C-alpha positions as CSV (number, residue, x, y, z in Angstrom):
1,X,312.1,243.7,227.1
2,X,309.5,242.6,223.9
3,X,308.0,244.6,221.4
4,X,304.1,244.0,221.6
5,X,301.3,245.4,219.0
6,X,298.6,246.7,221.7
7,X,295.5,247.5,220.6
8,X,294.9,251.5,221.2
9,X,292.0,252.2,219.2
10,X,288.7,250.4,217.4
11,X,286.4,251.9,215.4
12,X,283.4,250.8,212.5
13,X,281.3,251.5,209.8
14,X,277.8,250.0,208.9
15,X,275.9,251.2,205.9
16,X,272.4,253.1,206.5
17,X,270.5,250.1,204.4
18,X,269.5,247.7,206.9
19,X,267.6,244.3,205.6
20,X,265.6,242.6,207.8
21,X,265.0,239.2,207.3
22,X,261.6,239.3,206.3
23,X,262.4,241.5,203.2
24,X,263.8,238.5,201.6
25,X,260.1,236.7,201.8
26,X,259.2,238.8,198.2
27,X,261.5,237.1,196.3
28,X,262.6,234.1,197.9
29,X,260.9,230.8,199.1
30,X,262.0,231.8,202.9
31,X,260.9,233.2,205.8
32,X,262.4,235.1,209.1
33,X,261.9,232.2,211.1
34,X,263.9,229.4,208.8
35,X,266.8,232.5,208.3
36,X,267.0,232.7,212.3
37,X,266.9,229.0,213.3
38,X,269.6,228.0,210.6
39,X,271.8,231.3,211.2
40,X,270.8,233.1,214.2
41,X,271.3,236.2,211.7
42,X,267.9,238.7,212.1
43,X,269.4,241.4,209.6
44,X,272.2,242.7,208.0
45,X,273.3,246.1,206.1
46,X,273.7,246.6,202.5
47,X,275.7,249.5,201.0
48,X,273.8,251.9,198.9
49,X,274.6,252.2,195.4
50,X,278.1,253.6,194.6
51,X,279.4,253.0,198.3
52,X,282.5,250.8,198.0
53,X,284.8,248.7,200.3
54,X,287.1,251.2,200.3
55,X,284.8,254.5,201.6
56,X,283.5,251.9,204.4
57,X,287.0,251.0,205.4
58,X,288.2,254.6,205.3
59,X,285.1,255.6,207.7
60,X,285.8,253.1,210.0
61,X,289.5,253.5,210.3
62,X,288.8,257.4,211.0
63,X,286.4,256.1,214.1
64,X,289.4,254.4,215.1
65,X,291.8,256.8,214.9
66,X,289.7,259.1,216.5
67,X,289.4,256.2,219.7
68,X,293.2,256.0,219.4
69,X,293.7,260.1,219.4
70,X,295.9,259.8,216.4
71,X,295.2,261.5,213.0
72,X,296.5,259.7,209.8
73,X,299.8,260.9,209.8
74,X,300.8,259.3,212.9
75,X,300.5,255.7,210.8
76,X,303.2,253.9,209.4
77,X,301.1,251.0,207.6
78,X,297.3,250.2,206.5
79,X,296.6,246.4,206.1
80,X,293.0,245.7,204.6
81,X,291.6,242.6,204.9
82,X,289.2,242.5,201.9
83,X,287.7,239.6,198.9
84,X,285.8,242.8,197.6
85,X,288.4,245.4,196.7
86,X,286.7,248.4,194.4
87,X,289.1,247.7,191.5
88,X,291.3,244.7,190.6
89,X,294.1,247.0,191.3
90,X,295.3,249.0,193.4
91,X,294.5,248.1,196.7
92,X,291.8,249.0,198.8
93,X,294.5,249.9,201.1
94,X,296.5,252.6,198.8
95,X,292.6,254.0,198.5
96,X,291.9,254.2,202.1
97,X,295.6,255.7,202.6
98,X,294.5,258.8,200.0
99,X,291.0,258.8,201.5
100,X,292.6,259.5,205.0
101,X,295.2,262.1,203.6
102,X,297.8,260.0,204.6
103,X,301.3,260.1,202.8
104,X,303.6,259.0,204.1
105,X,304.2,254.8,205.2
106,X,302.9,252.1,203.4
107,X,299.4,250.4,202.6
108,X,298.5,246.7,200.9
109,X,295.4,244.2,200.7
110,X,295.3,240.9,202.3
111,X,292.7,238.3,201.2
112,X,292.0,235.1,202.5
113,X,288.1,235.3,202.7
114,X,286.2,235.5,205.6
115,X,290.0,234.3,207.9
116,X,291.3,237.3,206.1
117,X,291.2,239.7,209.2
118,X,293.0,237.4,211.5
119,X,295.4,237.0,208.6
120,X,295.9,240.8,208.3
121,X,296.3,240.9,212.1
122,X,299.0,238.1,212.1
123,X,300.9,240.4,209.6
124,X,300.4,243.6,211.2
125,X,301.6,242.1,214.3
126,X,304.6,240.9,212.6
127,X,305.5,244.8,211.4
128,X,305.3,245.8,214.7
129,X,307.4,243.0,216.1
130,X,309.9,243.5,213.8
131,X,310.4,247.1,213.9
132,X,309.4,247.9,210.3
133,X,306.3,250.1,211.6
134,X,305.3,251.3,215.1
135,X,301.4,252.0,214.7
136,X,299.6,250.3,212.1
137,X,295.7,250.5,210.8
138,X,294.2,246.8,210.6
139,X,290.9,246.9,208.5
140,X,288.3,244.4,207.5
141,X,286.0,245.9,204.5
142,X,283.7,243.8,202.7
143,X,280.8,244.7,200.1
144,X,279.4,240.8,199.9
145,X,276.2,242.5,198.6
146,X,277.8,242.9,195.0
147,X,278.6,239.1,194.6
148,X,275.5,237.4,196.2
149,X,273.0,235.4,193.6
150,X,269.6,236.5,194.8
151,X,268.0,233.2,193.6
152,X,270.0,231.4,196.0
153,X,268.2,231.4,199.3
154,X,271.2,229.2,200.9
155,X,273.8,231.9,200.8
156,X,272.2,235.4,199.8
157,X,270.5,235.7,203.3
158,X,273.4,234.9,205.2
159,X,275.8,238.3,204.3
160,X,276.0,241.7,204.8
161,X,278.3,244.8,204.2
162,X,280.5,246.7,206.8
163,X,283.9,247.5,208.1
164,X,285.7,247.7,211.2
165,X,289.2,249.1,212.4
166,X,291.8,248.5,214.7
167,X,295.0,250.9,215.6
168,X,297.8,248.7,216.9
169,X,300.7,250.7,218.6
170,X,304.2,249.1,219.2
171,X,305.0,249.2,222.8
172,X,307.7,247.2,225.5
173,X,306.4,244.6,227.6
174,X,308.0,242.1,229.9
175,X,307.6,239.3,227.4
176,X,305.2,237.4,229.5
177,X,301.5,236.0,229.0
178,X,300.4,239.0,231.3
179,X,301.7,241.8,228.6
180,X,299.0,243.7,226.6
181,X,298.9,243.2,223.2
182,X,299.2,240.5,220.6
183,X,300.6,237.1,222.6
184,X,300.1,234.5,219.8
185,X,299.0,234.0,216.2
186,X,298.0,230.6,214.5
187,X,297.2,230.3,210.5
188,X,296.2,227.8,208.2
189,X,295.0,226.6,205.0
190,X,294.3,224.1,202.9
191,X,293.5,224.4,199.1
192,X,292.2,221.0,198.6
193,X,288.6,222.5,199.9
194,X,288.3,225.0,197.3
195,X,285.0,224.3,196.2
196,X,283.2,224.1,199.7
197,X,283.4,228.0,199.2
198,X,283.9,230.1,196.3
199,X,283.5,232.8,193.8
200,X,282.5,231.1,190.2
201,X,284.4,234.1,188.5
202,X,287.9,236.5,188.9
203,X,289.6,238.3,186.5
204,X,291.2,235.8,184.5
205,X,288.1,234.3,183.5
206,X,286.7,237.9,182.7
207,X,283.6,237.2,184.6
208,X,282.5,238.6,188.1
209,X,281.0,235.4,189.5
210,X,278.7,234.8,193.0
211,X,279.5,233.2,195.5
212,X,279.1,229.3,196.4
213,X,278.8,227.7,199.3
214,X,278.5,223.9,200.2
215,X,277.0,225.1,204.0
216,X,277.0,221.6,205.7
217,X,280.3,221.1,204.6
218,X,281.9,224.1,206.0
219,X,279.9,223.8,209.4
220,X,281.7,220.3,209.3
221,X,285.0,221.7,209.2
222,X,284.2,224.9,210.8
223,X,283.8,223.7,214.8
224,X,286.9,221.1,215.0
225,X,289.1,223.9,212.8
226,X,288.1,226.8,214.8
227,X,288.5,225.2,218.3
228,X,291.8,223.6,217.4
229,X,293.5,226.6,216.0
230,X,292.3,228.8,218.8
231,X,293.7,225.8,221.4
232,X,297.2,226.1,219.4
233,X,297.4,229.8,219.5
234,X,296.8,229.7,223.3
235,X,299.3,226.6,223.8
236,X,302.0,229.3,222.0
237,X,301.3,232.4,224.4
238,X,301.2,229.7,227.3
239,X,297.7,229.9,228.0
240,X,294.8,227.9,228.4
241,X,290.7,228.0,227.8
242,X,290.4,229.0,231.4
243,X,292.2,231.6,230.8
244,X,290.0,233.4,228.4
245,X,287.9,236.6,228.9
246,X,286.1,236.7,225.7
247,X,286.1,234.9,222.5
248,X,285.5,237.0,219.6
249,X,284.9,234.9,216.7
250,X,284.1,235.2,212.8
251,X,280.3,236.1,213.0
252,X,279.0,233.6,210.2
253,X,276.4,231.7,212.1
254,X,275.4,231.1,215.5
255,X,275.3,227.4,215.4
256,X,279.2,227.4,214.5
257,X,279.4,229.9,217.3
258,X,277.7,227.8,219.9
259,X,279.3,224.7,218.3
260,X,283.2,226.3,218.9
261,X,282.4,227.7,222.2
262,X,281.1,223.9,223.5
263,X,284.4,222.5,222.3
264,X,286.3,224.7,223.3
265,X,284.7,224.4,227.3
266,X,283.7,228.4,227.7
267,X,280.1,229.5,228.1
268,X,278.5,231.5,225.7
269,X,278.6,234.8,228.2
270,X,282.3,234.9,227.5
271,X,281.4,235.2,223.5
272,X,280.9,238.5,221.6
273,X,277.5,237.8,219.5
274,X,276.9,240.1,216.5
275,X,275.6,237.8,213.6
276,X,271.9,238.6,214.4
277,X,272.3,242.3,213.6
278,X,275.5,242.2,210.8
279,X,274.8,238.9,209.1
280,X,278.1,237.6,208.1
281,X,280.5,240.2,206.8
282,X,283.1,238.1,206.2
283,X,286.8,239.8,207.1
284,X,284.8,242.7,208.4
285,X,283.3,240.5,211.2
286,X,285.7,240.4,214.0
287,X,286.8,244.2,213.9
288,X,283.3,244.8,213.8
289,X,282.7,242.6,216.7
290,X,285.4,244.2,218.7
291,X,284.5,247.3,218.2
292,X,281.2,246.6,219.1
293,X,281.9,244.7,222.0
294,X,284.2,247.5,223.3
295,X,281.6,250.3,223.1
296,X,278.8,247.6,224.9
297,X,281.3,247.3,228.2
298,X,282.0,244.2,227.2
299,X,285.8,244.2,226.3
300,X,287.9,246.0,229.2
301,X,291.6,246.5,229.5
302,X,293.5,243.7,230.6
303,X,290.8,241.3,229.4
304,X,292.2,237.9,227.3
305,X,290.6,237.9,223.6
306,X,290.8,235.4,221.7
307,X,289.6,236.0,217.8
308,X,289.1,233.1,215.5
309,X,288.2,232.6,211.7
310,X,287.6,230.2,208.8
311,X,286.8,231.1,205.4
312,X,287.4,230.2,201.8
313,X,290.6,228.3,200.8
314,X,289.5,226.8,203.3
315,X,291.6,229.5,205.2
316,X,291.3,229.6,208.7
317,X,293.2,231.0,212.0
318,X,293.3,232.7,215.6
319,X,294.9,235.3,217.6
320,X,295.4,235.5,220.9
321,X,295.8,238.8,223.0
322,X,295.2,240.6,225.9
323,X,292.9,244.0,225.4
């Protein structure tokens, strides 16, 4: 028998404030049409004053626990993917642990920017597979609106805030590609490309900083690397692109999503797309899309799902799972 990490609950949370593209026209040299045509984004959500990453993560976690029919005391571990934690320390994950009223187990953050949730899911899978945990909350949450340069029209219109969460549960399986749960993962990074996407500040520089991105260069790397990591993970699972029911990609840009699907030889009808409503929510985008895709009735039990993401670092990776 093989011990698999199976998704048994999903949930998400979006801040109340919705920002349509047209809102930027008053302060930037941009238009709704310009933003839509280059990114596919129509609107995004911004956190309210005083609303933090850990607060949003907790609400998404509560929704996922309710979906799984569990309480916080059932959970052994919490893994939060974020680049915008409330404080330098402690981790957002321990704050979520406290807000959930969870007094057992352990919690920690993973930081790989937009690839953060793939990294967090891979780490959570390892905890389950090794027997260190049986039930794990995996959360992606971001308040990227706090690190935007509102004079830079090429970046500030792309990002939004939100959170998504999954509950993983250990289940014994036959050890084949027909098993439910996480079947394979693939993680990569290359620090030579740091200057393509970064924040120009941090703790040791004593400056919070703003997000900076060379969009054209990121796009050039994204399609090739995302398709490659997805194929690698599928091969590790003993599967191919023709076996895939759904791609649930990082929701950064519709052109990247379309380009990756094309390179994988899959139609857009097999892609869960939420970028138009949420913008780029970084590490929150994949769990948000998984939760929304399930709620829409797109993703069903038994479906083979591929998630893939790329972010600052550069860091990229993918997870193949059966719902």
